[in-house]
Each structure stands twice: as C-alpha cells, then as structure tokens.
C-alpha positions, -999 to 999 in steps of 0.1 A, spaced: -580 39 101 -553 64 111 -554 84 79 -592 89 80 -605 124 89 -623 118 122 -630 142 151 -615 116 175 -582 117 156 -580 155 158 -590 156 194 -559 135 205 -536 163 215 -518 146 245 -482 151 231 -477 188 229 -509 192 208 -501 161 187 -513 125 188 -498 105 217 -485 78 194 -460 103 181 -440 100 213 -429 64 204 -415 74 170 -401 106 186 -382 84 211 -366 59 188 -356 85 163 -340 106 191 -318 77 202 -310 67 167 -298 103 160 -278 103 193 -259 72 181 -257 84 145 -244 119 151 -223 108 181 -205 83 159 -203 107 129 -190 135 151 -157 116 156 -156 95 124 -138 119 101 -111 127 126 -107 90 134 -101 84 97 -75 111 92 -58 114 126 -24 97 127 -20 62 141 -1 77 171 -32 98 178 -55 67 177 -67 73 141 -61 54 108 -39 80 91 -58 86 59 -55 118 39 -82 144 46 -96 142 11 -100 104 12 -114 106 47 -139 132 37 -149 112 6 -155 81 29 -177 101 53 -196 117 24 -201 83 7 -212 67 40 -237 95 47 -250 92 11 -253 54 15 -274 59 46 -300 78 26 -295 56 -5 -304 26 15 -338 41 23 -348 26 -11 -343 -9 3 -360 -1 35 -389 15 17 -393 -13 -8 -394 -39 19 -420 -19 38 -442 -13 8 -439 -49 -6 -432 -73 23 -434 -62 59 -449 -27 64 -432 4 77 -435 -4 114 -419 -38 113 -390 -26 91 -384 3 115 -381 -22 144 -357 -46 125 -336 -17 113 -330 -5 149 -316 -40 156 -292 -37 126 -280 -3 138 -271 -16 172 -250 -43 156 -232 -18 134 -222 4 163 -210 -26 183 -188 -35 153 -173 0 152 -166 -2 190 -151 -36 192 -135 -45 158 -101 -30 151 -90 -6 123 -105 -8 88 -124 -40 95 -144 -23 122 -150 7 99 -161 -14 70 -184 -37 89 -197 -10 112 -205 16 85 -222 -9 62 -245 -21 90 -252 14 103 -259 27 68 -284 -2 60 -301 1 94 -303 39 94 -317 39 59 -345 15 68 -353 34 100 -353 68 84 -378 63 56 -401 42 77 -401 64 108 -412 93 86 -438 72 69 -452 60 103 -455 97 114 -475 104 83 -501 77 93 -509 97 124 -526 126 104 -553 130 78 -542 148 46 -560 180 56 -549 181 92 -533 215 97 -512 201 126 -493 180 101 -463 203 95 -462 212 132 -461 175 140 -432 169 117 -414 198 132 -419 183 167 -407 150 153 -377 169 140 -371 182 175 -366 146 188 -341 141 160 -321 171 171 -322 164 208 -303 132 200 -281 150 175 -271 176 202 -262 151 229 -244 125 207 -214 145 196 -209 161 230 -207 128 249 -189 108 223 -164 137 220 -157 137 257 -150 99 257 -130 101 225 -107 129 238 -103 114 272 -103 76 267 -101 70 229 -121 66 197 -135 31 205 -150 43 238 -168 70 218 -181 44 193 -192 22 223 -213 50 237 -231 53 204 -239 16 206 -253 21 241 -275 50 230 -290 30 201 -297 1 224 -317 24 247 -337 35 216 -344 -1 206 -356 -10 241 -379 21 244 -394 14 210 -400 -22 218 -424 -12 246 -442 14 226 -446 0 191 -480 -17 198 -496 17 204 -491 27 168 -520 27 144 -527 -4 123 -521 17 92 -484 17 101 -482 -21 97 -501 -23 65 -483 -35 34 -496 -12 6 -485 -33 -24 -478 -69 -13 -453 -89 -32 -466 -123 -44 -450 -151 -24 -440 -168 -57 -415 -139 -63 -397 -142 -29 -370 -166 -43 -363 -141 -71 -358 -113 -45 -334 -135 -26 -314 -143 -57 -311 -106 -66 -300 -97 -31 -272 -123 -31 -261 -113 -66 -260 -76 -56 -238 -84 -26 -215 -106 -47 -212 -79 -74 -202 -53 -48 -177 -77 -33 -161 -84 -67 -159 -47 -76 -141 -40 -43 -117 -70 -48 -107 -59 -84 -102 -23 -73 -132 -6 -91 -146 5 -58 -118 21 -36 -116 43 -6 -106 73 -28 -136 70 -51 -163 60 -28 -181 93 -30 -181 92 -68 -195 57 -68 -223 67 -44 -231 98 -66 -234 76 -97 -255 50 -79 -278 75 -64 -284 92 -98 -292 58 -114 -315 49 -86 -333 83 -88 -339 81 -125 -351 45 -121 -374 54 -92 -390 83 -110 -395 62 -141 -411 33 -122 -435 55 -103 -445 78 -133 -450 48 -156 -470 27 -132 -506 19 -142 -516 18 -105 -515 56 -101 -541 80 -116 -535 113 -134 -536 134 -103 -510 113 -85 -488 113 -116 -490 151 -118 -480 154 -82 -450 132 -87 -439 156 -115 -445 185 -91 -421 168 -67 -392 169 -92 -382 206 -88 -384 202 -51 -361 172 -54 -335 192 -74 -336 221 -49 -332 196 -20 -300 182 -37 -285 217 -39 -294 224 -3 -280 192 12 -248 194 -9 -239 225 11 -256 217 44 -239 183 49 -205 198 47 -209 203 84 -195 167 86 -168 171 59 -153 205 52 -166 222 84 -150 194 105 -116 200 88 -122 237 92 -130 233 129 -99 212 135 -75 235 117 -89 270 116 -114 275 144 -104 289 178 -119 263 201 -105 276 233 -132 284 259 -117 299 291 -86 278 288 -105 246 278 -100 233 242 -134 222 230 -134 188 211 -138 191 174 -170 170 175 -188 196 197 -191 219 167 -217 195 153 -239 200 184 -243 237 177 -268 232 149 -291 209 169 -292 235 197 -307 260 173 -330 233 159 -343 226 194 -349 263 200 -363 272 166 -383 241 157 -409 250 182 -410 286 169 -414 274 133 -441 248 144 -460 276 162 -457 299 131 -470 273 107 -498 263 132 -509 300 137 -508 307 100 -527 276 91 -537 277 55 -522 312 51 -486 299 55 -462 301 25 -465 272 0 -440 244 1 -422 256 -31 -417 290 -16 -403 275 16 -379 254 -4 -368 283 -25 -361 304 6 -342 275 22 -318 271 -7 -312 309 -9 -305 312 28 -282 282 27 -262 298 -1 -260 330 19 -246 310 49 -217 299 27 -210 335 17 -207 343 54 -174 323 55 -158 348 31 -148 375 58 -127 348 75 -110 334 43 -73 332 43 -68 332 81 -43 309 99 -47 284 127 -73 295 154 -81 326 133 -119 321 131 -137 330 164 -162 304 177 -190 330 177 -186 333 139 -193 296 134 -222 298 158 -237 326 138 -231 308 105 -247 276 118 -277 296 130 -282 306 93 -278 269 84 -306 261 108 -330 286 95 -325 272 60 -328 236 73 -362 242 89 -375 256 56 -366 224 38 -361 192 59 -393 189 80 -413 206 53 -399 182 27 -408 152 48 -443 165 52 -450 174 16 -436 141 4 -462 121 24 -489 143 9 -477 141 -27 -471 103 -26 -493 80 -46 -511 55 -23 -492 24 -36 -458 42 -35 -463 59 -1 -430 48 17 -411 47 -16 -419 84 -23 -404 92 12 -373 72 0 -372 95 -30 -369 125 -8 -341 108 11 -324 101 -22 -321 138 -27 -303 139 7 -282 109 -4 -271 127 -36 -264 160 -17 -245 142 10 -223 122 -14 -216 154 -33 -206 171 0 -179 144 4 -168 146 -32 -164 184 -29 -138 181 -1 -111 176 -27 -117 211 -40 -115 228 -6 -81 246 -2 -76 264 32 -51 287 14 -76 298 -12 -111 296 2 -128 325 -16 -136 306 -48 -149 276 -29 -174 294 -7 -184 320 -31 -191 297 -61 -211 272 -40 -230 299 -22 -239 316 -54 -251 283 -71 -275 276 -42 -289 311 -44 -295 307 -82 -313 274 -76 -335 290 -50 -343 319 -73 -352 295 -101 -377 277 -80 -392 310 -67 -398 321 -103 -415 287 -110 -438 285 -80 -471 288 -99 -465 261 -124 -451 238 -97 -482 243 -76 -504 235 -106 -486 202 -110 -490 195 -72 -528 195 -78 -542 210 -46 -512 201 -23 -494 232 -11 
C-alpha cells in the first residue's frame, strides 16, 4: 500500500528525488493552474472595464466582491469534492471528473456572452477546481509514508507545478485579451485545461491503489437521499437569487457566511465522530490555531486578485521601454518567485530533516511576513497614476512569496499528517476552507480600499496579520502538545 513504510517506496526517486507517480499529479495541477490563473488574470478587469472596452461595466467594488466570492467558492466547493471522494468515488476518480467539469466551465466563459457566460462559467470552474484541488493534494499524500522526510519537499515540488501554470496563464491570456479581446483569453484558458485533462488521462493508472480507495463508503441505501439533498440545495440557491437575497453586490458576504457555517459544522462533525480515537481528536484541535492563522494570511495574500489588480490598473507604472505591460502580467510575478524559491525551500527542509522549524513556527512566521508585506505599500501611499514603480511591486510580491512558502505547501503537508484516517480528504478540505474564508474576505475588503487614503487600509491589515502571527508563536508549545507527535 502506498502509505506503508517500505524501503522500495523510499528508493523511488526518479522525479527530482521524489516518487515517479508525482509527475502525473504535477502535470494536471500545472495545467489546471494555467487555466485558473489565466482566466482570473483578466476576470476582474473584464467585469469593471466599460462595455466599449469589451467589459461588463460593473463598479470596482462589486467586481472585486464577485472575484472574491468566486475565489472563495472554489475553495468552499472542496467540501463537496472531498465528501464525494471519502464516501463515494475515491480521490483519484473525483480528480479526473473534476478536470472535465473545469474544461466545460472555461468553454462557457469563452463562448457564452455577457453575464450568462460569467454565471455558468464561474459556477462550473468553481465546482471543478474545488473537487480537483482537495483531491490532488490528497493523492500526493498517498505517495509518502507519515515519517518520510521527503514529504514537505515533495509538496514543495508539487507547488512548483502549480506555479509554472500560474506564471504562464496570465501572460498568455493577457496577450490575447489586449490584442484580440477577453473571450479569446478565456478560450486559451479552456485549451490549457484540455491539455491537462488529456495528460492526466494517460498517467492516472500509474497512481497507487490507495489513491482510489474510498475510506468511508456511503451505504447504497442512502444514495437517493444524497440526490434529494443535492437537488434541494440547487433549488434553494436558485430561489435566493430570484428573490434578490443573493445579489452581485453581496456575493462575498454570502460566501463568508457560508464558509463560516461550513467550517463550524465540519469541525463539529469530525471532533464528535466516534470513528476517531483520542490522539486523532487532539490533532484536529491542534489544527484549529493553524486554521485561524491561515485565514488571516489568505485574506491579505489573495488581494493580489482584487485590490492589487485595481492598484496595478490605476497606480502602477507598467511601461517597460515604451511597451505597456498588460494588467494581468502582474499576477505572473509571484509565480516566478515561487518557481525560483520553492526549490530553495525544498532543499532547506530536506537538508534540515527533523531539525527544521515546526509547522506552527512556520505558520507564525508566514503570517508576520505577510503583514510586513502590506506595510511595504505605505511609502507609496497617496501617489497618482503611474506613481508606483514596477520594481516596488516586484519587491513586495517577493515578500508575499516568502510568506506563502511558509504556509501553503507546509499547510497542505501537515493537514495530511494530522487528518484522522476516516476523514483524510475532508481534513484537506478544511485547510482549503481557511483559504475560502480568506479569499472571500479579500473580496469583501475591496469596498474599504480608497486610493486617496491608503495608509489606514494597508497599516491596519498589516498590523493585524503580524499580531495573529505573534499570537501563534507564543502558543507554539501547547499547539505542538495537541498535535501529538506531528510537527
């Protein structure tokens, strides 16, 4: 079994020191991120650019809320993907089906006009990406035993694949959007995801049997009930939209509320389950402060796709030797640093082995560094159009990247180690719920951003993140006791 501690398992180092099966998950995740970030790189400006510029003409606050709500929904839908994996199909099969749904979503954005394309496309991409994200991470976890010291390095390499796609997506879709129009950019995202689906179709059989196992099978007698609940949920959402409870201008708030409810329910279900023992329950409690820190981090980090996009459109000097860089290209800066630094961090963790900092320390440092990155905007506050030099944003996003590498791949790794056996994929979904909540908050915060008075915005949010990090740093020892041997 893939999670057993065997010498054969650890001797498989064909993919940059990692198991060869990692290459298949690496590939599909790379193309999924190409399509995801390629589309997201032009989504916000598509929503708020005027109709004469090819956009839909929404206000920046409403557009930012939609982008934040969509991003949060992607991670919120990991619950559904994780539940189906744990109870019905197994992680590998859900990953494959999710890739198909993502392709359909990008095709809808490319071919359907106006708000119809946005609505259908974003719903499908959100559902598919949620299913793929939780299960790709879970499948990576099946390639390593719990005490394999290559684990964090493997997740960092997996994260490199994510960011190769994230780097190329905004650049290429940005070129097509600026030269041919938004729908050509969305079309390229569809092509990218199709390539990922084809690649994975050929490689999925090489994955371990553990990736296809259903940890907690749902009795067949309960399938009709699941179908009824699914239909009722879709009907309820449709009714709330029709009567005006869910609107474009409050989508972010709705996602925040939904994510909080889902988080509380998920923690309650796992902690109260009779199928987990005392050690597993303690580890879930130990995950809680990491969850809170993750929310604080992502609520700032995900503003790359909301506030920073507006900032780049209106404040950033994007002229490079007479060429005006497309707005979406700013979103490719962070992946460049990830590509460069992920290997460095992987080498550091591998070299340190058991002497590396514990996960709570990494999380605390990540939150504090993210807060410091927001404070770096302050010297440029109050400037006019084209007043912020590109090199300044490059430097700030470098700090974003250092913070990210201390939280995101490390969080994925520790979640698979802390997860109870019968809630393996659903614990990964809990980590993604922290990203969902942070992402939705990032969209909600757009309404408070005032280019004419930026100091309070950047200083308050930066300080709050630093305080959260300091709080976790102080609590490292009790958190590690709760984690019961997982560090």
